[in-house]
CHARMM internal coordinates of N, CA and C (Angstrom, degrees):
IC EDIT
DIST 1 N 1 CA 1.4887
DIST 1 CA 1 C 1.5543
ANGL 1 N 1 CA 1 C 105.58
DIST 1 C 2 N 1.2745
ANGL 1 CA 1 C 2 N 117.07
DIHE 1 N 1 CA 1 C 2 N 131.06
DIST 2 N 2 CA 1.4745
ANGL 1 C 2 N 2 CA 123.65
DIHE 1 CA 1 C 2 N 2 CA 175.83
DIST 2 CA 2 C 1.5225
ANGL 2 N 2 CA 2 C 109.58
DIHE 1 C 2 N 2 CA 2 C -66.71
DIST 2 C 3 N 1.3093
ANGL 2 CA 2 C 3 N 116.87
DIHE 2 N 2 CA 2 C 3 N 128.72
DIST 3 N 3 CA 1.4334
ANGL 2 C 3 N 3 CA 122.90
DIHE 2 CA 2 C 3 N 3 CA 179.39
DIST 3 CA 3 C 1.5213
ANGL 3 N 3 CA 3 C 114.72
DIHE 2 C 3 N 3 CA 3 C -116.15
DIST 3 C 4 N 1.3234
ANGL 3 CA 3 C 4 N 117.53
DIHE 3 N 3 CA 3 C 4 N -22.30
DIST 4 N 4 CA 1.4628
ANGL 3 C 4 N 4 CA 121.64
DIHE 3 CA 3 C 4 N 4 CA -178.20
DIST 4 CA 4 C 1.5196
ANGL 4 N 4 CA 4 C 109.10
DIHE 3 C 4 N 4 CA 4 C -144.67
DIST 4 C 5 N 1.3535
ANGL 4 CA 4 C 5 N 116.06
DIHE 4 N 4 CA 4 C 5 N 140.44
DIST 5 N 5 CA 1.4328
ANGL 4 C 5 N 5 CA 122.55
DIHE 4 CA 4 C 5 N 5 CA -179.14
DIST 5 CA 5 C 1.5502
ANGL 5 N 5 CA 5 C 111.03
DIHE 4 C 5 N 5 CA 5 C -130.64
DIST 5 C 6 N 1.3227
ANGL 5 CA 5 C 6 N 115.67
DIHE 5 N 5 CA 5 C 6 N 144.56
DIST 6 N 6 CA 1.4768
ANGL 5 C 6 N 6 CA 119.94
DIHE 5 CA 5 C 6 N 6 CA 175.30
DIST 6 CA 6 C 1.5383
ANGL 6 N 6 CA 6 C 105.97
DIHE 5 C 6 N 6 CA 6 C -76.83
DIST 6 C 7 N 1.3184
ANGL 6 CA 6 C 7 N 116.55
DIHE 6 N 6 CA 6 C 7 N 166.49
DIST 7 N 7 CA 1.4584
ANGL 6 C 7 N 7 CA 120.56
DIHE 6 CA 6 C 7 N 7 CA 179.11
DIST 7 CA 7 C 1.5160
ANGL 7 N 7 CA 7 C 113.50
DIHE 6 C 7 N 7 CA 7 C -54.51
DIST 7 C 8 N 1.3241
ANGL 7 CA 7 C 8 N 117.43
DIHE 7 N 7 CA 7 C 8 N -28.29
DIST 8 N 8 CA 1.4708
ANGL 7 C 8 N 8 CA 121.48
DIHE 7 CA 7 C 8 N 8 CA -179.13
DIST 8 CA 8 C 1.5061
ANGL 8 N 8 CA 8 C 112.45
DIHE 7 C 8 N 8 CA 8 C -88.49
DIST 8 C 9 N 1.3549
ANGL 8 CA 8 C 9 N 118.31
DIHE 8 N 8 CA 8 C 9 N 2.05
DIST 9 N 9 CA 1.4273
ANGL 8 C 9 N 9 CA 122.67
DIHE 8 CA 8 C 9 N 9 CA 175.23
DIST 9 CA 9 C 1.5477
ANGL 9 N 9 CA 9 C 114.42
DIHE 8 C 9 N 9 CA 9 C 98.23
DIST 9 C 10 N 1.3036
ANGL 9 CA 9 C 10 N 115.82
DIHE 9 N 9 CA 9 C 10 N -8.82
DIST 10 N 10 CA 1.4603
ANGL 9 C 10 N 10 CA 120.63
DIHE 9 CA 9 C 10 N 10 CA 179.09
DIST 10 CA 10 C 1.5315
ANGL 10 N 10 CA 10 C 111.41
DIHE 9 C 10 N 10 CA 10 C -60.95
DIST 10 C 11 N 1.3089
ANGL 10 CA 10 C 11 N 118.32
DIHE 10 N 10 CA 10 C 11 N 131.21
DIST 11 N 11 CA 1.4301
ANGL 10 C 11 N 11 CA 121.48
DIHE 10 CA 10 C 11 N 11 CA 179.03
DIST 11 CA 11 C 1.5435
ANGL 11 N 11 CA 11 C 109.81
DIHE 10 C 11 N 11 CA 11 C -70.82
DIST 11 C 12 N 1.3237
ANGL 11 CA 11 C 12 N 117.87
DIHE 11 N 11 CA 11 C 12 N 123.85
DIST 12 N 12 CA 1.4390
ANGL 11 C 12 N 12 CA 123.80
DIHE 11 CA 11 C 12 N 12 CA -177.77
DIST 12 CA 12 C 1.5236
ANGL 12 N 12 CA 12 C 112.22
DIHE 11 C 12 N 12 CA 12 C -118.48
DIST 12 C 13 N 1.2953
ANGL 12 CA 12 C 13 N 118.38
DIHE 12 N 12 CA 12 C 13 N -6.11
DIST 13 N 13 CA 1.4650
ANGL 12 C 13 N 13 CA 121.33
DIHE 12 CA 12 C 13 N 13 CA 177.67
DIST 13 CA 13 C 1.4838
ANGL 13 N 13 CA 13 C 110.08
DIHE 12 C 13 N 13 CA 13 C -147.70
DIST 13 C 14 N 1.3572
ANGL 13 CA 13 C 14 N 115.77
DIHE 13 N 13 CA 13 C 14 N 134.70
DIST 14 N 14 CA 1.4539
ANGL 13 C 14 N 14 CA 120.51
DIHE 13 CA 13 C 14 N 14 CA 177.92
DIST 14 CA 14 C 1.5422
ANGL 14 N 14 CA 14 C 111.43
DIHE 13 C 14 N 14 CA 14 C -131.95
DIST 14 C 15 N 1.2931
ANGL 14 CA 14 C 15 N 115.80
DIHE 14 N 14 CA 14 C 15 N 152.48
DIST 15 N 15 CA 1.4821
ANGL 14 C 15 N 15 CA 120.97
DIHE 14 CA 14 C 15 N 15 CA 179.31
DIST 15 CA 15 C 1.5318
ANGL 15 N 15 CA 15 C 105.45
DIHE 14 C 15 N 15 CA 15 C -131.29
DIST 15 C 16 N 1.3013
ANGL 15 CA 15 C 16 N 116.42
DIHE 15 N 15 CA 15 C 16 N 137.93
DIST 16 N 16 CA 1.4735
ANGL 15 C 16 N 16 CA 121.67
DIHE 15 CA 15 C 16 N 16 CA 177.25
DIST 16 CA 16 C 1.5167
ANGL 16 N 16 CA 16 C 106.86
DIHE 15 C 16 N 16 CA 16 C -90.02
DIST 16 C 17 N 1.3302
ANGL 16 CA 16 C 17 N 115.30
DIHE 16 N 16 CA 16 C 17 N 109.22
DIST 17 N 17 CA 1.4429
ANGL 16 C 17 N 17 CA 120.33
DIHE 16 CA 16 C 17 N 17 CA -178.21
DIST 17 CA 17 C 1.5549
ANGL 17 N 17 CA 17 C 109.94
DIHE 16 C 17 N 17 CA 17 C -70.34
DIST 17 C 18 N 1.3561
ANGL 17 CA 17 C 18 N 114.50
DIHE 17 N 17 CA 17 C 18 N 138.02
DIST 18 N 18 CA 1.4555
ANGL 17 C 18 N 18 CA 118.64
DIHE 17 CA 17 C 18 N 18 CA 179.19
DIST 18 CA 18 C 1.5254
ANGL 18 N 18 CA 18 C 117.36
DIHE 17 C 18 N 18 CA 18 C 76.81
DIST 18 C 19 N 1.3161
ANGL 18 CA 18 C 19 N 114.54
DIHE 18 N 18 CA 18 C 19 N 5.82
DIST 19 N 19 CA 1.5127
ANGL 18 C 19 N 19 CA 116.67
DIHE 18 CA 18 C 19 N 19 CA -179.97
DIST 19 CA 19 C 1.5359
ANGL 19 N 19 CA 19 C 109.24
DIHE 18 C 19 N 19 CA 19 C -71.28
DIST 19 C 20 N 1.3188
ANGL 19 CA 19 C 20 N 117.23
DIHE 19 N 19 CA 19 C 20 N 138.89
DIST 20 N 20 CA 1.4678
ANGL 19 C 20 N 20 CA 120.71
DIHE 19 CA 19 C 20 N 20 CA 176.86
DIST 20 CA 20 C 1.5083
ANGL 20 N 20 CA 20 C 112.94
DIHE 19 C 20 N 20 CA 20 C -73.23
DIST 20 C 21 N 1.3118
ANGL 20 CA 20 C 21 N 118.53
DIHE 20 N 20 CA 20 C 21 N -8.91
DIST 21 N 21 CA 1.4651
ANGL 20 C 21 N 21 CA 122.71
DIHE 20 CA 20 C 21 N 21 CA -177.72
DIST 21 CA 21 C 1.5305
ANGL 21 N 21 CA 21 C 107.15
DIHE 20 C 21 N 21 CA 21 C -132.00
DIST 21 C 22 N 1.3128
ANGL 21 CA 21 C 22 N 115.08
DIHE 21 N 21 CA 21 C 22 N 169.56
DIST 22 N 22 CA 1.4967
ANGL 21 C 22 N 22 CA 121.05
DIHE 21 CA 21 C 22 N 22 CA 176.10
DIST 22 CA 22 C 1.5277
ANGL 22 N 22 CA 22 C 109.18
DIHE 21 C 22 N 22 CA 22 C -58.59
DIST 22 C 23 N 1.2942
ANGL 22 CA 22 C 23 N 117.55
DIHE 22 N 22 CA 22 C 23 N 119.90
DIST 23 N 23 CA 1.4677
ANGL 22 C 23 N 23 CA 121.28
DIHE 22 CA 22 C 23 N 23 CA -177.88
DIST 23 CA 23 C 1.5133
ANGL 23 N 23 CA 23 C 107.75
DIHE 22 C 23 N 23 CA 23 C -139.63
DIST 23 C 24 N 1.3121
ANGL 23 CA 23 C 24 N 115.65
DIHE 23 N 23 CA 23 C 24 N 84.83
DIST 24 N 24 CA 1.4580
ANGL 23 C 24 N 24 CA 122.83
DIHE 23 CA 23 C 24 N 24 CA -178.22
DIST 24 CA 24 C 1.4782
ANGL 24 N 24 CA 24 C 108.98
DIHE 23 C 24 N 24 CA 24 C -139.51
DIST 24 C 25 N 1.3092
ANGL 24 CA 24 C 25 N 119.53
DIHE 24 N 24 CA 24 C 25 N 131.31
DIST 25 N 25 CA 1.4341
ANGL 24 C 25 N 25 CA 123.07
DIHE 24 CA 24 C 25 N 25 CA -179.90
DIST 25 CA 25 C 1.5364
ANGL 25 N 25 CA 25 C 110.01
DIHE 24 C 25 N 25 CA 25 C -124.73
DIST 25 C 26 N 1.3150
ANGL 25 CA 25 C 26 N 116.53
DIHE 25 N 25 CA 25 C 26 N 139.32
DIST 26 N 26 CA 1.4534
ANGL 25 C 26 N 26 CA 123.14
DIHE 25 CA 25 C 26 N 26 CA 179.19
DIST 26 CA 26 C 1.4966
ANGL 26 N 26 CA 26 C 113.58
DIHE 25 C 26 N 26 CA 26 C -129.22
DIST 26 C 27 N 1.3367
ANGL 26 CA 26 C 27 N 118.14
DIHE 26 N 26 CA 26 C 27 N 153.42
DIST 27 N 27 CA 1.4440
ANGL 26 C 27 N 27 CA 125.19
DIHE 26 CA 26 C 27 N 27 CA 177.31
DIST 27 CA 27 C 1.4985
ANGL 27 N 27 CA 27 C 111.09
DIHE 26 C 27 N 27 CA 27 C -106.99
DIST 27 C 28 N 1.3481
ANGL 27 CA 27 C 28 N 117.60
DIHE 27 N 27 CA 27 C 28 N 34.42
DIST 28 N 28 CA 1.4507
ANGL 27 C 28 N 28 CA 120.85
DIHE 27 CA 27 C 28 N 28 CA 176.40
DIST 28 CA 28 C 1.5553
ANGL 28 N 28 CA 28 C 106.69
DIHE 27 C 28 N 28 CA 28 C -150.70
DIST 28 C 29 N 1.2829
ANGL 28 CA 28 C 29 N 116.06
DIHE 28 N 28 CA 28 C 29 N -177.76
DIST 29 N 29 CA 1.4677
ANGL 28 C 29 N 29 CA 122.43
DIHE 28 CA 28 C 29 N 29 CA 177.27
DIST 29 CA 29 C 1.5038
ANGL 29 N 29 CA 29 C 109.64
DIHE 28 C 29 N 29 CA 29 C -104.03
DIST 29 C 30 N 1.3523
ANGL 29 CA 29 C 30 N 118.90
DIHE 29 N 29 CA 29 C 30 N 97.34
DIST 30 N 30 CA 1.4442
ANGL 29 C 30 N 30 CA 120.23
DIHE 29 CA 29 C 30 N 30 CA -178.03
DIST 30 CA 30 C 1.5558
ANGL 30 N 30 CA 30 C 113.73
DIHE 29 C 30 N 30 CA 30 C -65.77
DIST 30 C 31 N 1.3250
ANGL 30 CA 30 C 31 N 115.48
DIHE 30 N 30 CA 30 C 31 N -18.98
DIST 31 N 31 CA 1.4506
ANGL 30 C 31 N 31 CA 117.54
DIHE 30 CA 30 C 31 N 31 CA 177.49
DIST 31 CA 31 C 1.5252
ANGL 31 N 31 CA 31 C 113.46
DIHE 30 C 31 N 31 CA 31 C -75.88
DIST 31 C 32 N 1.3153
ANGL 31 CA 31 C 32 N 117.89
DIHE 31 N 31 CA 31 C 32 N -17.36
DIST 32 N 32 CA 1.4832
ANGL 31 C 32 N 32 CA 123.55
DIHE 31 CA 31 C 32 N 32 CA -178.64
DIST 32 CA 32 C 1.5535
ANGL 32 N 32 CA 32 C 108.90
DIHE 31 C 32 N 32 CA 32 C -74.13
DIST 32 C 33 N 1.2736
ANGL 32 CA 32 C 33 N 117.61
DIHE 32 N 32 CA 32 C 33 N 115.99
DIST 33 N 33 CA 1.4669
ANGL 32 C 33 N 33 CA 123.98
DIHE 32 CA 32 C 33 N 33 CA 175.67
DIST 33 CA 33 C 1.5310
ANGL 33 N 33 CA 33 C 110.75
DIHE 32 C 33 N 33 CA 33 C 53.61
DIST 33 C 34 N 1.3393
ANGL 33 CA 33 C 34 N 118.08
DIHE 33 N 33 CA 33 C 34 N 38.98
DIST 34 N 34 CA 1.4306
ANGL 33 C 34 N 34 CA 120.15
DIHE 33 CA 33 C 34 N 34 CA -179.32
DIST 34 CA 34 C 1.5208
ANGL 34 N 34 CA 34 C 114.31
DIHE 33 C 34 N 34 CA 34 C -63.04
DIST 34 C 35 N 1.3238
ANGL 34 CA 34 C 35 N 114.87
DIHE 34 N 34 CA 34 C 35 N -25.04
DIST 35 N 35 CA 1.4621
ANGL 34 C 35 N 35 CA 118.24
DIHE 34 CA 34 C 35 N 35 CA 178.23
DIST 35 CA 35 C 1.5491
ANGL 35 N 35 CA 35 C 112.15
DIHE 34 C 35 N 35 CA 35 C -68.66
DIST 35 C 36 N 1.3489
ANGL 35 CA 35 C 36 N 116.66
DIHE 35 N 35 CA 35 C 36 N -16.93
DIST 36 N 36 CA 1.4763
ANGL 35 C 36 N 36 CA 120.61
DIHE 35 CA 35 C 36 N 36 CA -179.89
DIST 36 CA 36 C 1.5446
ANGL 36 N 36 CA 36 C 110.80
DIHE 35 C 36 N 36 CA 36 C -98.00
DIST 36 C 37 N 1.2923
ANGL 36 CA 36 C 37 N 117.20
DIHE 36 N 36 CA 36 C 37 N -8.31
DIST 37 N 37 CA 1.4631
ANGL 36 C 37 N 37 CA 122.63
DIHE 36 CA 36 C 37 N 37 CA -174.01
DIST 37 CA 37 C 1.5470
ANGL 37 N 37 CA 37 C 110.04
DIHE 36 C 37 N 37 CA 37 C -130.34
DIST 37 C 38 N 1.3216
ANGL 37 CA 37 C 38 N 117.47
DIHE 37 N 37 CA 37 C 38 N 98.98
DIST 38 N 38 CA 1.4920
ANGL 37 C 38 N 38 CA 119.10
DIHE 37 CA 37 C 38 N 38 CA -179.27
DIST 38 CA 38 C 1.5100
ANGL 38 N 38 CA 38 C 113.66
DIHE 37 C 38 N 38 CA 38 C -53.20
DIST 38 C 39 N 1.3125
ANGL 38 CA 38 C 39 N 118.73
DIHE 38 N 38 CA 38 C 39 N -35.88
DIST 39 N 39 CA 1.4914
ANGL 38 C 39 N 39 CA 119.94
DIHE 38 CA 38 C 39 N 39 CA -179.75
DIST 39 CA 39 C 1.5154
ANGL 39 N 39 CA 39 C 110.60
DIHE 38 C 39 N 39 CA 39 C -65.61
DIST 39 C 40 N 1.3414
ANGL 39 CA 39 C 40 N 115.13
DIHE 39 N 39 CA 39 C 40 N -40.30
DIST 40 N 40 CA 1.4899
ANGL 39 C 40 N 40 CA 118.28
DIHE 39 CA 39 C 40 N 40 CA 178.41
DIST 40 CA 40 C 1.5266
ANGL 40 N 40 CA 40 C 110.05
DIHE 39 C 40 N 40 CA 40 C -63.60
DIST 40 C 41 N 1.3003
ANGL 40 CA 40 C 41 N 116.21
DIHE 40 N 40 CA 40 C 41 N -44.04
DIST 41 N 41 CA 1.4690
ANGL 40 C 41 N 41 CA 123.38
DIHE 40 CA 40 C 41 N 41 CA 177.82
DIST 41 CA 41 C 1.5026
ANGL 41 N 41 CA 41 C 111.30
DIHE 40 C 41 N 41 CA 41 C -57.61
DIST 41 C 42 N 1.3460
ANGL 41 CA 41 C 42 N 114.01
DIHE 41 N 41 CA 41 C 42 N -48.12
DIST 42 N 42 CA 1.4595
ANGL 41 C 42 N 42 CA 119.68
DIHE 41 CA 41 C 42 N 42 CA -178.95
DIST 42 CA 42 C 1.5484
ANGL 42 N 42 CA 42 C 109.23
DIHE 41 C 42 N 42 CA 42 C -61.45
DIST 42 C 43 N 1.3216
ANGL 42 CA 42 C 43 N 116.86
DIHE 42 N 42 CA 42 C 43 N -42.91
DIST 43 N 43 CA 1.4432
ANGL 42 C 43 N 43 CA 121.06
DIHE 42 CA 42 C 43 N 43 CA 178.86
DIST 43 CA 43 C 1.5151
ANGL 43 N 43 CA 43 C 111.99
DIHE 42 C 43 N 43 CA 43 C -58.04
DIST 43 C 44 N 1.3143
ANGL 43 CA 43 C 44 N 116.28
DIHE 43 N 43 CA 43 C 44 N -46.10
DIST 44 N 44 CA 1.4868
ANGL 43 C 44 N 44 CA 119.81
DIHE 43 CA 43 C 44 N 44 CA -179.77
DIST 44 CA 44 C 1.5094
ANGL 44 N 44 CA 44 C 111.37
DIHE 43 C 44 N 44 CA 44 C -67.73
DIST 44 C 45 N 1.3047
ANGL 44 CA 44 C 45 N 117.77
DIHE 44 N 44 CA 44 C 45 N -37.97
DIST 45 N 45 CA 1.4927
ANGL 44 C 45 N 45 CA 120.22
DIHE 44 CA 44 C 45 N 45 CA 178.33
DIST 45 CA 45 C 1.5142
ANGL 45 N 45 CA 45 C 110.34
DIHE 44 C 45 N 45 CA 45 C -66.25
DIST 45 C 46 N 1.3047
ANGL 45 CA 45 C 46 N 119.32
DIHE 45 N 45 CA 45 C 46 N -39.89
DIST 46 N 46 CA 1.4505
ANGL 45 C 46 N 46 CA 121.41
DIHE 45 CA 45 C 46 N 46 CA 179.01
DIST 46 CA 46 C 1.5407
ANGL 46 N 46 CA 46 C 109.46
DIHE 45 C 46 N 46 CA 46 C -65.84
DIST 46 C 47 N 1.3061
ANGL 46 CA 46 C 47 N 118.56
DIHE 46 N 46 CA 46 C 47 N -41.29
DIST 47 N 47 CA 1.4842
ANGL 46 C 47 N 47 CA 122.15
DIHE 46 CA 46 C 47 N 47 CA 178.46
DIST 47 CA 47 C 1.5384
ANGL 47 N 47 CA 47 C 108.63
DIHE 46 C 47 N 47 CA 47 C -63.16
DIST 47 C 48 N 1.3347
ANGL 47 CA 47 C 48 N 118.66
DIHE 47 N 47 CA 47 C 48 N -48.26
DIST 48 N 48 CA 1.4606
ANGL 47 C 48 N 48 CA 120.99
DIHE 47 CA 47 C 48 N 48 CA 179.10
DIST 48 CA 48 C 1.5098
ANGL 48 N 48 CA 48 C 112.01
DIHE 47 C 48 N 48 CA 48 C -58.06
DIST 48 C 49 N 1.3401
ANGL 48 CA 48 C 49 N 117.63
DIHE 48 N 48 CA 48 C 49 N -43.69
DIST 49 N 49 CA 1.4437
ANGL 48 C 49 N 49 CA 122.45
DIHE 48 CA 48 C 49 N 49 CA 178.77
DIST 49 CA 49 C 1.5414
ANGL 49 N 49 CA 49 C 110.32
DIHE 48 C 49 N 49 CA 49 C -60.11
DIST 49 C 50 N 1.2902
ANGL 49 CA 49 C 50 N 115.64
DIHE 49 N 49 CA 49 C 50 N -42.43
DIST 50 N 50 CA 1.5068
ANGL 49 C 50 N 50 CA 120.67
DIHE 49 CA 49 C 50 N 50 CA 179.89
DIST 50 CA 50 C 1.5170
ANGL 50 N 50 CA 50 C 110.11
DIHE 49 C 50 N 50 CA 50 C -65.75
DIST 50 C 51 N 1.3263
ANGL 50 CA 50 C 51 N 116.89
DIHE 50 N 50 CA 50 C 51 N -38.04
DIST 51 N 51 CA 1.4958
ANGL 50 C 51 N 51 CA 120.45
DIHE 50 CA 50 C 51 N 51 CA 179.31
DIST 51 CA 51 C 1.5348
ANGL 51 N 51 CA 51 C 108.21
DIHE 50 C 51 N 51 CA 51 C -67.03
DIST 51 C 52 N 1.3153
ANGL 51 CA 51 C 52 N 119.36
DIHE 51 N 51 CA 51 C 52 N -44.69
DIST 52 N 52 CA 1.4594
ANGL 51 C 52 N 52 CA 121.70
DIHE 51 CA 51 C 52 N 52 CA 179.55
DIST 52 CA 52 C 1.5383
ANGL 52 N 52 CA 52 C 109.87
DIHE 51 C 52 N 52 CA 52 C -60.94
DIST 52 C 53 N 1.3196
ANGL 52 CA 52 C 53 N 116.75
DIHE 52 N 52 CA 52 C 53 N -45.04
DIST 53 N 53 CA 1.4567
ANGL 52 C 53 N 53 CA 120.85
DIHE 52 CA 52 C 53 N 53 CA -178.63
DIST 53 CA 53 C 1.5234
ANGL 53 N 53 CA 53 C 108.92
DIHE 52 C 53 N 53 CA 53 C -62.07
DIST 53 C 54 N 1.3215
ANGL 53 CA 53 C 54 N 117.93
DIHE 53 N 53 CA 53 C 54 N -43.88
DIST 54 N 54 CA 1.4964
ANGL 53 C 54 N 54 CA 121.70
DIHE 53 CA 53 C 54 N 54 CA -179.26
DIST 54 CA 54 C 1.5566
ANGL 54 N 54 CA 54 C 109.56
DIHE 53 C 54 N 54 CA 54 C -60.60
DIST 54 C 55 N 1.3631
ANGL 54 CA 54 C 55 N 113.73
DIHE 54 N 54 CA 54 C 55 N -47.03
DIST 55 N 55 CA 1.4950
ANGL 54 C 55 N 55 CA 116.07
DIHE 54 CA 54 C 55 N 55 CA -177.67
DIST 55 CA 55 C 1.5680
ANGL 55 N 55 CA 55 C 111.64
DIHE 54 C 55 N 55 CA 55 C -63.15
DIST 55 C 56 N 1.3357
ANGL 55 CA 55 C 56 N 116.03
DIHE 55 N 55 CA 55 C 56 N -37.93
DIST 56 N 56 CA 1.4718
ANGL 55 C 56 N 56 CA 119.16
DIHE 55 CA 55 C 56 N 56 CA 177.44
DIST 56 CA 56 C 1.5000
ANGL 56 N 56 CA 56 C 111.36
DIHE 55 C 56 N 56 CA 56 C -65.81
DIST 56 C 57 N 1.3056
ANGL 56 CA 56 C 57 N 117.34
DIHE 56 N 56 CA 56 C 57 N -43.96
DIST 57 N 57 CA 1.4795
ANGL 56 C 57 N 57 CA 121.00
DIHE 56 CA 56 C 57 N 57 CA 179.62
DIST 57 CA 57 C 1.5310
ANGL 57 N 57 CA 57 C 111.44
DIHE 56 C 57 N 57 CA 57 C -63.57
DIST 57 C 58 N 1.3428
ANGL 57 CA 57 C 58 N 114.49
DIHE 57 N 57 CA 57 C 58 N -41.22
DIST 58 N 58 CA 1.4719
ANGL 57 C 58 N 58 CA 118.79
DIHE 57 CA 57 C 58 N 58 CA -179.85
DIST 58 CA 58 C 1.5322
ANGL 58 N 58 CA 58 C 110.96
DIHE 57 C 58 N 58 CA 58 C -66.32
DIST 58 C 59 N 1.3018
ANGL 58 CA 58 C 59 N 117.57
DIHE 58 N 58 CA 58 C 59 N -39.74
DIST 59 N 59 CA 1.4669
ANGL 58 C 59 N 59 CA 122.46
DIHE 58 CA 58 C 59 N 59 CA 179.72
DIST 59 CA 59 C 1.5133
ANGL 59 N 59 CA 59 C 111.67
DIHE 58 C 59 N 59 CA 59 C -66.82
DIST 59 C 60 N 1.3264
ANGL 59 CA 59 C 60 N 115.50
DIHE 59 N 59 CA 59 C 60 N -33.07
DIST 60 N 60 CA 1.4760
ANGL 59 C 60 N 60 CA 120.08
DIHE 59 CA 59 C 60 N 60 CA 179.77
DIST 60 CA 60 C 1.4876
ANGL 60 N 60 CA 60 C 114.43
DIHE 59 C 60 N 60 CA 60 C -76.17
DIST 60 C 61 N 1.3163
ANGL 60 CA 60 C 61 N 119.06
DIHE 60 N 60 CA 60 C 61 N -17.05
DIST 61 N 61 CA 1.4627
ANGL 60 C 61 N 61 CA 121.49
DIHE 60 CA 60 C 61 N 61 CA -175.84
DIST 61 CA 61 C 1.4941
ANGL 61 N 61 CA 61 C 112.30
DIHE 60 C 61 N 61 CA 61 C -94.78
END
COOR INIT
IC SEED 1 N 1 CA 1 C
IC BUILD
């Protein structure tokens, strides 16, 4: 599913619907000036949360 578009309509972010794991791809650097862009910050926070969850699940198994 397209989640982000450039001003010219080019898809720059996609999300895999129904994925059991974090499945999001972007065509930019969300870490760049993330404090100025709420969407970038949200993307980074979601990725960090998925990483923490993965680590906890792996440690528990």
